[in-house]
C-alpha positions as CSV (number, residue, x, y, z in Angstrom):
1,X,-10.0,9.7,16.2
2,X,-12.6,9.1,18.9
3,X,-13.3,12.2,20.9
4,X,-17.0,12.4,21.6
5,X,-17.9,11.8,25.2
6,X,-21.4,10.8,26.2
7,X,-21.3,11.7,29.9
8,X,-24.1,14.3,29.4
9,X,-26.4,11.6,28.0
10,X,-27.8,10.8,31.4
11,X,-27.3,14.2,33.1
12,X,-31.0,14.7,33.5
13,X,-31.6,11.5,35.4
14,X,-32.2,12.2,39.0
15,X,-30.4,10.3,41.8
16,X,-30.3,10.2,45.6
17,X,-26.9,9.7,47.1
18,X,-27.1,6.9,49.7
19,X,-24.9,4.1,51.0
20,X,-23.7,1.3,48.7
21,X,-26.3,-1.4,48.1
22,X,-26.5,-4.6,46.2
23,X,-28.6,-3.2,43.5
24,X,-26.2,-0.3,42.9
25,X,-23.3,-2.7,42.5
26,X,-25.5,-4.8,40.1
27,X,-26.2,-1.8,38.0
28,X,-22.5,-0.8,37.8
29,X,-21.6,-4.4,37.0
30,X,-24.1,-4.5,34.2
31,X,-22.7,-1.2,32.8
32,X,-19.2,-2.6,32.8
33,X,-20.3,-5.9,31.3
34,X,-21.9,-4.1,28.4
35,X,-18.8,-2.0,27.9
36,X,-16.5,-5.1,27.9
37,X,-18.8,-6.8,25.4
38,X,-18.7,-3.8,23.1
39,X,-14.9,-3.7,23.4
40,X,-14.7,-7.4,22.6
41,X,-16.9,-6.9,19.5
42,X,-14.7,-4.0,18.3
43,X,-11.5,-6.0,18.9
44,X,-12.9,-9.0,17.0
45,X,-14.0,-6.9,13.9
46,X,-10.7,-4.9,14.0
47,X,-8.7,-8.1,13.9
48,X,-10.9,-9.8,11.2
49,X,-10.7,-6.9,8.8
50,X,-6.9,-6.4,9.4
51,X,-6.1,-10.0,8.4
52,X,-8.6,-10.3,5.6
53,X,-7.4,-8.6,2.4
54,X,-10.7,-9.1,0.6
55,X,-12.7,-7.4,3.3
56,X,-10.1,-4.6,3.6
57,X,-10.3,-4.0,-0.2
58,X,-13.9,-2.7,0.3
59,X,-12.5,0.1,2.6
60,X,-9.1,0.9,1.1
61,X,-8.2,1.1,-2.6
62,X,-4.7,1.7,-4.2
63,X,-5.6,5.4,-4.3
64,X,-6.9,5.7,-0.7
65,X,-10.1,5.2,1.2
66,X,-13.1,4.0,-0.8
67,X,-16.5,5.6,-0.4
68,X,-17.5,2.8,2.0
69,X,-14.2,3.4,3.9
70,X,-15.0,7.1,4.3
71,X,-18.5,6.3,5.5
72,X,-17.2,3.8,7.9
73,X,-14.7,6.3,9.3
74,X,-17.3,8.9,10.1
75,X,-20.3,6.7,10.9
76,X,-19.4,6.2,14.6
77,X,-20.1,9.9,15.4
78,X,-23.6,9.6,13.9
79,X,-24.3,6.5,16.1
80,X,-23.2,8.5,19.2
81,X,-25.4,11.4,18.3
82,X,-28.5,9.3,17.5
83,X,-28.1,7.4,20.8
84,X,-27.5,10.6,22.8
85,X,-30.4,12.7,21.4
86,X,-32.7,9.8,21.0
87,X,-32.5,8.5,24.5
88,X,-36.0,9.5,25.5
89,X,-37.6,8.3,22.3
90,X,-35.7,5.0,21.6
91,X,-36.5,1.8,23.4
92,X,-33.9,-0.1,25.4
93,X,-33.6,-2.9,22.7
94,X,-33.1,-0.3,20.0
95,X,-30.4,1.5,22.0
96,X,-28.7,-1.8,22.6
97,X,-28.8,-2.7,18.9
98,X,-27.4,0.8,18.0
99,X,-24.6,0.3,20.6
100,X,-23.6,-3.1,19.2
101,X,-23.7,-1.7,15.6
102,X,-21.5,1.2,16.8
103,X,-19.0,-1.2,18.3
104,X,-18.9,-3.2,15.1
105,X,-18.3,0.0,12.9
106,X,-15.7,1.2,15.4
107,X,-14.0,-2.1,15.2
108,X,-13.8,-1.9,11.4
109,X,-12.3,1.5,11.6
110,X,-9.8,0.3,14.2
111,X,-8.5,-2.2,11.7
112,X,-6.7,0.8,10.1
113,X,-4.8,1.1,13.3
114,X,-3.7,-2.5,13.2
115,X,-2.3,-1.9,9.7
116,X,-0.6,1.3,10.7
117,X,1.1,0.4,14.0
118,X,3.1,-2.7,15.0
119,X,1.2,-5.3,17.0
120,X,3.6,-4.9,20.0
121,X,3.0,-1.2,20.3
122,X,-0.8,-1.6,19.9
123,X,-0.8,-4.3,22.6
124,X,1.4,-2.3,24.9
125,X,-0.8,0.8,24.6
126,X,-3.9,-1.3,25.0
127,X,-2.6,-2.8,28.3
128,X,-1.5,0.6,29.5
129,X,-4.9,2.1,28.7
130,X,-6.6,-0.8,30.5
131,X,-4.4,-0.3,33.7
132,X,-5.1,3.5,33.7
133,X,-8.8,3.0,33.1
134,X,-9.1,0.4,35.8
135,X,-7.3,2.4,38.4
136,X,-9.3,5.6,37.7
137,X,-12.6,3.6,37.6
138,X,-11.8,2.1,41.0
139,X,-11.0,5.5,42.4
140,X,-14.2,7.0,41.0
141,X,-16.3,4.3,42.5
142,X,-14.6,4.3,46.0
143,X,-13.7,7.9,46.6
144,X,-15.7,10.0,49.0
145,X,-14.6,13.1,47.2
146,X,-17.4,14.7,45.1
147,X,-16.1,14.9,41.6
148,X,-19.1,16.8,40.2
149,X,-17.2,20.1,40.3
150,X,-14.6,18.7,37.9
151,X,-17.2,17.7,35.2
152,X,-17.4,21.1,33.5
153,X,-13.6,21.5,33.6
154,X,-13.1,18.1,32.0
155,X,-15.7,18.8,29.3
156,X,-14.0,22.1,28.6
157,X,-10.8,20.0,28.2
158,X,-12.5,17.7,25.7
159,X,-13.7,20.7,23.7
160,X,-10.2,22.3,23.9
161,X,-8.5,19.1,22.7
162,X,-11.0,18.8,19.8
163,X,-10.4,22.4,18.7
164,X,-6.6,21.9,19.0
165,X,-6.8,18.8,16.8
166,X,-8.7,20.7,14.1
167,X,-6.2,23.5,14.2
168,X,-3.3,21.0,14.0
169,X,-4.9,19.3,11.1
170,X,-3.8,22.4,9.1
171,X,-0.6,23.2,10.9
172,X,0.9,19.6,11.0
173,X,2.9,20.5,14.1
174,X,4.5,17.4,15.7
175,X,5.1,19.4,18.9
176,X,1.4,20.4,19.2
177,X,0.3,16.9,18.3
178,X,2.4,15.6,21.2
179,X,1.0,18.1,23.6
180,X,-2.6,17.4,22.5
181,X,-2.0,13.7,23.1
182,X,-0.7,14.3,26.6
183,X,-3.6,16.5,27.5
184,X,-6.0,14.1,25.9
185,X,-4.8,11.2,28.1
186,X,-5.1,13.4,31.2
187,X,-8.6,14.6,30.3
188,X,-10.1,11.2,29.6
189,X,-8.4,9.6,32.6
190,X,-10.1,12.2,34.7
191,X,-13.4,11.7,32.9
192,X,-13.2,7.9,33.7
193,X,-13.3,8.6,37.5
194,X,-15.9,11.3,37.1
195,X,-18.2,9.1,34.9
196,X,-17.9,6.1,37.2
197,X,-18.8,8.1,40.2
198,X,-21.8,9.6,38.3
199,X,-23.0,6.2,37.3
200,X,-22.7,5.0,40.8
201,X,-24.9,7.8,42.1
202,X,-27.4,7.2,39.3
203,X,-27.4,3.6,40.3
204,X,-28.2,4.6,43.9
205,X,-31.0,6.8,42.6
206,X,-32.4,3.9,40.5
207,X,-32.4,1.8,43.7
208,X,-35.0,4.1,45.2
209,X,-37.2,4.1,42.2
210,X,-36.2,7.5,40.7
211,X,-35.8,5.9,37.3
212,X,-38.2,3.4,35.7
213,X,-37.2,-0.1,34.8
214,X,-37.1,0.7,31.1
215,X,-35.0,3.8,31.7
216,X,-32.6,1.7,33.9
217,X,-31.8,-0.5,30.9
218,X,-31.3,2.5,28.7
219,X,-29.1,4.3,31.2
220,X,-27.0,1.2,31.4
221,X,-26.4,1.2,27.7
222,X,-25.5,4.9,27.6
223,X,-23.3,4.5,30.7
224,X,-21.5,1.7,28.9
225,X,-21.2,3.9,25.8
226,X,-19.6,6.6,28.0
227,X,-17.1,4.3,29.6
228,X,-16.3,2.8,26.2
229,X,-15.5,6.2,24.8
230,X,-13.4,7.1,27.8
231,X,-11.3,3.9,27.4
232,X,-11.0,4.2,23.6
233,X,-9.8,7.8,23.8
234,X,-7.2,6.9,26.4
235,X,-6.0,4.1,24.2
236,X,-5.9,6.2,21.0
237,X,-4.0,9.1,22.7
238,X,-1.5,6.7,24.2
239,X,-1.0,5.2,20.7
240,X,-0.4,8.7,19.3
241,X,2.3,9.1,22.0
242,X,4.0,5.8,22.1
243,X,2.8,3.7,19.1
244,X,5.4,2.5,16.7
245,X,4.4,2.8,13.0
246,X,5.1,0.1,10.6
247,X,7.8,0.7,8.0
C-alpha cells in the first residue's frame, strides 16, 4: 500500500507569491507531464506482468511471494526515501532515472492488484480517482485561499492513517479498514490541492530566480513524485472501498 507522501521534499525551496506568469504555467505543466509519464509507465508494467505468467512466476510461487516478489513489494519505499533525502546531492538526471525506476517497480507491484480485483472495478476506481484528483488539482491551482495552514493537519492525517493501518494489520477489523480507507481518500484528496498550490508558488519563485536551473529540474521531478503519490493513494484507498475481488 502506497502511503508515503513527498510534499516535504521541496519544503526548503523559497518562493515569492506573485501573479500567474507563463513560466509558472510551464513549470506546472512539466510537473504534470512527468507525473503522467510515470503513471503510464506504471500502468504498462502492471498490465504486462499481470498477463505474462512467466514473468509473474518470478514474483509469486505456489507457496506465496518469492524473494524477488518481497523485494519488489517493499522497494518503492526505498526509492522515495533516496529521492527525498538525496535531493541536494543527486543530479537532475539521476533523480529522473530513480523516478522512472520507481514507476517501473511500482507498476510491477500493481500487477498484484490486477490479479486480485476484477478489471471493471479497477477501471472504475481509476477513473474515479482521476476525476477526484483532477478537480482538487484545479482547485489547488486556482483558489485564492491559502492552503498552507492545512499542510500540517493533512500530514498528521497521513501519519494517523499509517498508524491505524499498522494496528489493523494485527486486528483484522473490517470496520476499521473501511474507516481507514474513507479517511485515506479524504486526506490525499486534500493533499492534492495543497501540493498543487505549493508547486504553483514554488514555480512563481523559480520565475524570479530563487531556484537555480538545475534545482528547477530536480524540483519538477520531486513535484511529479508528490502528485504521483497523491493520485496512487487516492486510487488504492478507493479500491479498498469499492473494488470487487476476483472469486
